[in-house]
C-alpha positions in Angstrom: 1.3 11.4 22.1 5.1 11.2 22.6 7.3 9.5 20.1 8.0 6.5 22.4 4.3 5.9 22.8 3.8 6.2 19.1 6.6 3.7 18.5 4.8 1.2 20.8 1.5 1.5 18.8 2.3 2.0 15.1 3.1 -1.7 14.3 -0.3 -2.8 15.6 -2.1 0.1 14.0 -0.8 -0.4 10.5 -1.4 -4.1 10.7 -5.0 -3.5 11.7 -5.6 -1.1 8.8 -3.9 -3.3 6.3 -5.8 -6.4 7.4 -9.1 -4.4 7.3 -8.3 -3.4 3.7 -7.4 -6.9 2.7 -10.8 -8.2 4.0 -12.9 -5.4 2.7 -11.4 -5.5 -0.8 -11.3 -9.3 -0.8 -7.6 -9.3 -1.8 -6.3 -12.7 -2.6 -2.8 -14.2 -2.5 -0.4 -12.3 -4.8 -2.4 -9.0 -4.8 -0.2 -6.0 -5.0 -0.7 -3.2 -2.4 1.1 0.1 -2.5 2.1 1.8 0.7 2.7 5.6 0.9 4.0 6.7 4.2 5.2 9.9 5.8 6.9 9.0 9.1 7.1 12.8 9.8 3.3 12.9 9.8 3.1 9.8 12.0 5.1 11.7 14.7 3.0 14.9 14.2 5.5 16.9 12.1 5.0 18.4 8.6 5.4 15.9 5.8 9.1 15.6 4.8 10.5 17.4 7.8 11.2 14.9 10.6 11.5 11.5 9.0 12.0 8.7 11.5 13.5 5.4 10.6 12.5 4.0 14.0 8.9 4.6 13.1 9.5 3.2 9.6 11.0 0.0 11.2 7.9 -0.5 13.3 5.5 0.2 10.4 7.5 -2.3 8.2 7.1 -5.0 10.8 3.4 -4.5 11.0 3.0 -4.5 7.2 5.2 -7.6 6.9 3.1 -9.5 9.4 0.0 -9.0 7.3 1.8 -9.4 4.0 3.1 -12.8 5.0 -0.3 -13.8 6.5 -2.2 -13.1 3.2 0.8 -13.7 0.8 0.5 -10.2 -0.6 3.0 -8.2 -2.6 3.9 -4.8 -1.4 5.3 -1.7 -3.1 6.7 1.1 -0.9 6.4 4.6 -2.4 9.3 6.9 -2.2 9.0 10.7 -1.6 9.0 13.3 -4.3 12.8 13.6 -4.3 12.8 10.2 -6.1 9.7 11.2 -8.2 7.5 8.8 -6.1 9.3 5.8 -7.4 8.6 2.5 -5.7 10.7 0.0 -3.8 9.7 -3.6 -4.8 11.2 -7.1 -4.9 13.2 -7.7 -8.0 11.1 -10.9 -8.7 8.0 -8.7 -9.0 9.9 -6.4 -11.4 10.8 -9.4 -13.6 7.3 -11.0 -13.3 5.5 -7.8 -14.4 8.3 -6.8 -17.0 8.7 -3.4 -15.3 11.6 -1.0 -16.1 14.0 -0.5 -13.2 15.3 2.9 -12.3 18.6 3.6 -10.5 18.6 5.0 -7.1 18.9 3.8 -3.5 16.4 5.5 -1.2 17.7 7.1 1.9 15.7 9.1 4.5 16.6 12.5 3.0 16.0 11.4 -0.6 13.3 8.7 -0.9 12.0 8.8 2.6 12.4 6.7 5.8 9.8 4.1 4.9 11.3 3.5 1.4 14.8 3.4 2.9 13.8 0.8 5.5 11.9 -1.3 3.0 14.9 -1.2 0.7 17.1 -2.5 3.5 14.6 -5.2 4.5 13.5 -6.7 1.2 15.4 -9.8 -0.1 16.4 -8.3 -3.5 15.1 -4.7 -3.7 14.9 -2.5 -6.7 13.1 0.7 -7.8 10.6 1.2 -10.5 8.9 4.5 -11.6 5.4 3.3 -11.6 3.1 0.3 -10.9 -0.6 -0.5 -11.0 -1.5 -1.8 -7.6 -4.9 -3.5 -6.7 -5.1 -1.5 -3.5 -3.2 0.9 -1.3 -2.8 2.7 2.0 -1.8 6.3 2.4 -0.4 7.2 5.8 0.1 11.0 6.0 -1.5 12.1 2.7 1.4 11.2 0.5 -0.9 10.8 -2.6 -0.6 7.2 -3.8 -3.3 7.5 -6.5 -0.8 7.6 -9.3 0.2 4.0 -8.5 -3.3 2.5 -8.3 -5.2 0.7 -11.2 -8.3 2.4 -12.6 -10.9 2.5 -11.1 -10.1 3.4 -7.5 -12.7 2.9 -4.8 -12.0 5.0 -1.6 -12.0 3.1 1.6 -12.2 4.6 5.0 -10.7 2.2 7.6 -12.1 2.2 11.0 -8.8 3.4 12.4 -8.4 6.9 10.8 -4.9 7.7 12.2 -1.6 5.9 12.6 0.2 7.8 15.2 -0.8 11.3 14.3 -1.0 10.7 10.5 -4.3 10.6 8.8 -4.9 7.3 7.0 -6.8 6.8 3.7 -7.0 3.8 1.6 -8.5 2.5 -1.7 -8.9 -0.6 -3.7 -9.6 -0.9 -7.4 -12.1 -2.6 -9.7 -12.1 -3.2 -13.4 -13.6 -0.5 -15.6 -17.3 -1.1 -16.5 -17.5 -1.0 -20.3 -20.4 -1.3 -22.7 -23.8 0.3 -23.0 -27.3 -0.3 -21.8 -27.4 -3.9 -23.0 -24.3 -4.9 -21.1 -24.4 -7.2 -18.1 -21.6 -7.5 -15.6 -22.2 -10.9 -14.0 -23.7 -14.2 -15.0 -27.2 -14.6 -13.7 -27.5 -17.0 -10.7 -29.7 -20.1 -11.0 -32.7 -19.3 -8.8 -34.0 -22.9 -8.3 -31.5 -25.7 -7.9 -34.3 -28.3 -8.7 -34.7 -27.1 -12.3 -34.2 -29.9 -14.8 -32.5 -29.1 -18.0 
């Protein structure tokens, strides 16, 4: 698949994967999703070797279409040169009382996706870590460090965006307690029961 053909398809592909994750995980408005992306992998190159802002722009547009449709919050993971920091809106930093770190992601230090997100968000900033409800990893960038415990692997029906392998996960609360613990209230079996 040539780069021009990949460009034509990645916007729809990432939107499809993100929407499938939203529906499978039952993510509600305000849910935080982390996106890890190697644009190099999307075009078929080794991770970190051929970053492509044009690919990142198309991915961003696809992500934004689903983010706005479901009123999600999105964090964009930087590459290892910025210690996998995350680009987020400043309002989210303030809401979650996170600690800001100082850097501006660029394609060669932060990655193309993070650089594009930083330029497109209203009031961007970087944080070192976050605990997202769910995430998508495009190109095996290892987003697990930014997911809440306990992660549930999710295999979207579309397994590649461009030429990059896609994996995803959502999270659930830890199950605590012993053998006497219940995890949901029992449902009433007969609606005609008089109390």
